[in-house]
C-alpha positions as semicolon CSV with decimal commas, in nm:
position;residue;x (nm);y (nm);z (nm)
1;M;-0,935;0,376;-6,314
2;L;-1,095;0,202;-6,016
3;T;-1,377;0,289;-5,779
4;I;-1,301;0,268;-5,406
5;K;-1,493;-0,059;-5,383
6;R;-1,299;-0,219;-5,669
7;L;-0,969;-0,086;-5,531
8;A;-1,039;-0,236;-5,189
9;G;-1,145;-0,569;-5,339
10;Y;-0,842;-0,581;-5,570
11;V;-0,597;-0,534;-5,285
12;G;-0,791;-0,739;-5,031
13;V;-0,885;-0,476;-4,773
14;T;-1,214;-0,322;-4,672
15;V;-1,357;0,003;-4,805
16;R;-1,352;0,125;-4,447
17;A;-0,977;0,060;-4,431
18;V;-0,920;0,261;-4,749
19;R;-1,117;0,551;-4,602
20;H;-0,916;0,525;-4,281
21;Y;-0,592;0,548;-4,481
22;H;-0,731;0,860;-4,647
23;Q;-0,806;1,014;-4,306
24;T;-0,457;0,937;-4,172
25;G;-0,290;1,073;-4,484
26;L;-0,136;0,740;-4,587
27;L;-0,323;0,716;-4,916
28;P;-0,398;1,024;-5,126
29;E;-0,766;1,078;-5,186
30;P;-0,844;1,143;-5,553
31;E;-1,089;1,400;-5,680
32;R;-1,441;1,286;-5,764
33;D;-1,542;1,257;-6,127
34;A;-1,849;1,413;-6,289
35;S;-2,062;1,131;-6,155
36;G;-1,945;1,195;-5,799
37;Y;-1,724;0,884;-5,773
38;R;-1,360;0,868;-5,672
39;R;-1,147;0,709;-5,941
40;Y;-0,815;0,554;-5,838
41;P;-0,516;0,519;-6,071
42;A;-0,277;0,222;-6,082
43;Q;-0,041;0,401;-5,840
44;A;-0,312;0,379;-5,572
45;V;-0,307;0,001;-5,609
46;V;0,070;-0,003;-5,559
47;D;0,053;0,232;-5,260
48;L;-0,231;0,040;-5,099
49;I;-0,053;-0,293;-5,139
50;R;0,257;-0,145;-4,974
51;I;0,049;-0,004;-4,688
52;R;-0,128;-0,337;-4,638
53;T;0,202;-0,528;-4,643
54;L;0,370;-0,296;-4,395
55;T;0,078;-0,295;-4,150
56;A;0,044;-0,674;-4,176
57;A;0,413;-0,700;-4,084
58;G;0,344;-0,510;-3,763
59;V;0,472;-0,169;-3,865
60;P;0,284;0,102;-3,671
61;L;0,068;0,325;-3,888
62;T;0,266;0,623;-3,764
63;R;0,575;0,477;-3,938
64;V;0,406;0,350;-4,255
65;H;0,383;0,700;-4,406
66;E;0,757;0,738;-4,358
67;L;0,845;0,400;-4,508
68;I;0,637;0,415;-4,824
69;R;0,824;0,732;-4,921
70;A;1,171;0,633;-4,794
71;T;1,483;0,567;-5,000
72;P;1,618;0,211;-4,985
73;E;1,877;0,316;-4,726
74;Q;1,619;0,497;-4,514
75;F;1,381;0,203;-4,545
76;A;1,644;-0,045;-4,425
77;A;1,741;0,176;-4,129
78;A;1,377;0,229;-4,028
79;V;1,297;-0,143;-4,053
80;E;1,598;-0,222;-3,832
81;E;1,481;0,031;-3,574
82;I;1,126;-0,106;-3,581
83;G;1,261;-0,459;-3,544
84;Q;1,462;-0,362;-3,238
85;G;1,153;-0,201;-3,088
86;L;0,950;-0,516;-3,145
87;T;1,228;-0,722;-2,986
88;R;1,209;-0,506;-2,674
89;Q;0,832;-0,544;-2,665
90;I;0,865;-0,921;-2,696
91;E;1,113;-0,928;-2,407
92;E;0,878;-0,719;-2,193
93;L;0,587;-0,949;-2,275
94;E;0,799;-1,254;-2,189
95;Q;0,880;-1,098;-1,853
96;R;0,512;-1,029;-1,793
97;R;0,421;-1,384;-1,891
98;A;0,682;-1,516;-1,648
99;G;0,532;-1,296;-1,377
100;V;0,183;-1,427;-1,449
101;A;0,313;-1,786;-1,444
102;A;0,474;-1,718;-1,106
103;L;0,133;-1,626;-0,968
104;R;0,043;-1,993;-0,989
105;A;0,278;-2,040;-0,695
106;G;0,023;-1,857;-0,479
107;D;0,152;-1,772;-0,133
108;R;0,497;-1,910;-0,220
109;M;0,548;-1,609;-0,444
110;F;0,541;-1,379;-0,140
111;L;0,669;-1,594;0,146
112;P;0,952;-1,837;0,229
113;A;0,871;-2,208;0,205
114;E;0,894;-2,246;0,585
115;I;0,602;-2,005;0,628
116;T;0,387;-2,144;0,347
117;D;0,439;-2,493;0,489
118;Y;0,310;-2,363;0,822
119;L;0,004;-2,217;0,650
120;D;-0,059;-2,554;0,486
121;Q;-0,041;-2,715;0,829
122;L;-0,311;-2,478;0,950
123;R;-0,536;-2,584;0,664
124;V;-0,483;-2,950;0,748
125;L;-0,563;-2,871;1,110
126;G;-0,900;-2,734;1,004
127;V;-0,835;-2,361;1,038
128;S;-1,067;-2,162;0,812
129;E;-0,935;-1,996;0,497
130;R;-1,020;-1,667;0,663
131;G;-0,790;-1,754;0,952
132;V;-0,516;-1,872;0,717
133;R;-0,548;-1,548;0,522
134;F;-0,507;-1,341;0,839
135;E;-0,194;-1,538;0,927
136;R;-0,058;-1,511;0,573
137;D;-0,103;-1,134;0,554
138;G;0,067;-1,090;0,889
139;W;0,361;-1,306;0,787
140;I;0,400;-1,112;0,462
141;V;0,450;-0,796;0,669
142;L;0,688;-0,966;0,912
143;A;0,893;-1,142;0,644
144;A;0,940;-0,817;0,455
145;A;1,046;-0,619;0,763
146;Y;1,241;-0,892;0,945
147;P;1,344;-1,159;0,692
148;D;1,593;-1,329;0,926
149;R;1,388;-1,314;1,244
150;A;1,074;-1,426;1,059
151;L;1,233;-1,766;1,001
152;M;1,313;-1,795;1,370
153;W;0,959;-1,692;1,466
154;I;0,798;-1,934;1,226
155;A;1,014;-2,215;1,369
156;Q;0,872;-2,131;1,712
157;K;0,519;-2,130;1,573
158;R;0,569;-2,470;1,415
159;E;0,698;-2,605;1,746
160;Q;0,383;-2,473;1,912
161;L;0,171;-2,641;1,648
162;A;0,319;-2,976;1,748
163;D;0,151;-2,936;2,088
164;P;-0,202;-3,087;2,087
165;D;-0,322;-2,832;2,342
166;F;-0,202;-2,546;2,125
167;R;-0,368;-2,696;1,818
168;Q;-0,697;-2,718;2,004
169;F;-0,658;-2,362;2,128
170;Y;-0,578;-2,233;1,779
171;V;-0,881;-2,398;1,618
172;T;-1,106;-2,270;1,898
173;Y;-0,970;-1,918;1,855
174;D;-1,038;-1,936;1,482
175;Q;-1,394;-2,053;1,541
176;A;-1,450;-1,777;1,798
177;H;-1,439;-1,525;1,514
178;D;-1,805;-1,604;1,447
179;W;-1,925;-1,624;1,807
180;D;-2,158;-1,372;1,964
181;P;-1,956;-1,112;2,162
182;A;-2,162;-1,211;2,470
183;D;-2,079;-1,582;2,432
184;P;-1,962;-1,707;2,777
185;R;-1,702;-1,930;2,608
186;L;-1,498;-1,617;2,539
187;D;-1,411;-1,592;2,911
188;G;-1,257;-1,938;2,914
189;L;-1,072;-1,872;2,590
190;A;-0,942;-1,543;2,729
191;D;-0,802;-1,728;3,032
192;V;-0,612;-1,965;2,803
193;M;-0,485;-1,682;2,583
194;A;-0,369;-1,473;2,878
195;A;-0,182;-1,769;3,026
196;R;-0,012;-1,839;2,695
197;L;0,086;-1,476;2,651
198;R;0,250;-1,468;2,994
199;Q;0,426;-1,798;2,925
200;E;0,559;-1,690;2,586
201;A;0,640;-1,329;2,672
202;A;1,015;-1,381;2,635
203;Q;0,982;-1,535;2,291
204;T;0,701;-1,336;2,141
205;V;0,743;-1,161;1,810
206;H;0,585;-0,848;1,955
207;E;0,888;-0,766;2,166
208;V;1,073;-0,623;1,864
209;L;0,783;-0,463;1,677
210;S;0,716;-0,094;1,665
211;A;0,380;0,044;1,776
212;D;0,284;0,100;1,410
213;E;0,371;-0,258;1,318
214;K;0,170;-0,397;1,608
215;S;-0,125;-0,183;1,501
216;L;-0,091;-0,301;1,142
217;L;-0,082;-0,667;1,237
218;G;-0,377;-0,636;1,471
219;A;-0,595;-0,428;1,241
220;H;-0,786;-0,727;1,101
221;V;-0,921;-0,804;1,448
222;Q;-1,089;-0,466;1,467
223;D;-1,209;-0,483;1,110
224;Y;-1,369;-0,825;1,101
225;S;-1,496;-0,968;1,429
226;P;-1,687;-0,823;1,724
227;A;-1,618;-1,147;1,915
228;W;-1,243;-1,114;1,863
229;I;-1,261;-0,750;1,972
230;R;-1,433;-0,861;2,293
231;L;-1,178;-1,140;2,336
232;S;-0,892;-0,891;2,304
233;E;-1,049;-0,674;2,572
234;L;-1,083;-0,971;2,808
235;V;-0,723;-1,078;2,749
236;R;-0,594;-0,724;2,799
237;H;-0,781;-0,700;3,130
238;R;-0,624;-1,029;3,245
239;T;-0,271;-0,936;3,146
240;T;-0,270;-0,581;3,282
241;S;-0,458;-0,626;3,609
């Protein structure tokens, strides 16, 4: 007869594990002797070894109780079922790992290569990461809603970016995010923006967008920059008066 400490040491588990198996009903808990100690028979060694082996193999504790009392046929069927369940879990984990690996692609996970190449061009031009992020988020919305037209629009944007004047304008607009709303340079920038809007009216992406989509795309202006808000007001005054 073994004490709980000797039983645990003989099988190679902790005393805490033995007590846990008692609590879950996996291992019968013997009566205490006159000295107040639990004394375990040889069958407890066998049962504990089987429990340890099954749990080490990945069998859930909820199934161990069933297996240690199963007939050979029942045992084989249960093991097959558990194996199939583990196979499904492995497949799900592989899919998740593939998804995590795809995140390394960054923006290319969400956008066509034509658009991510354009974003890279903005970075090379010196546009801030904040400005690139605004562009990226807008293109994610557009590419999802208008996948075919988005490619046409991005081709137009890339043509614009080939124009030195446009590049200068774009960088200045990006920098204006941090200007004081009373900065007099905003008036000159508003003149340039208004002229460009009138010139590009026939080609602009906004001609096909709903009011909700326009509001969604323009929300970052209201959220992030008092100077851009002021600039929008100046441009609106120039294009509606």
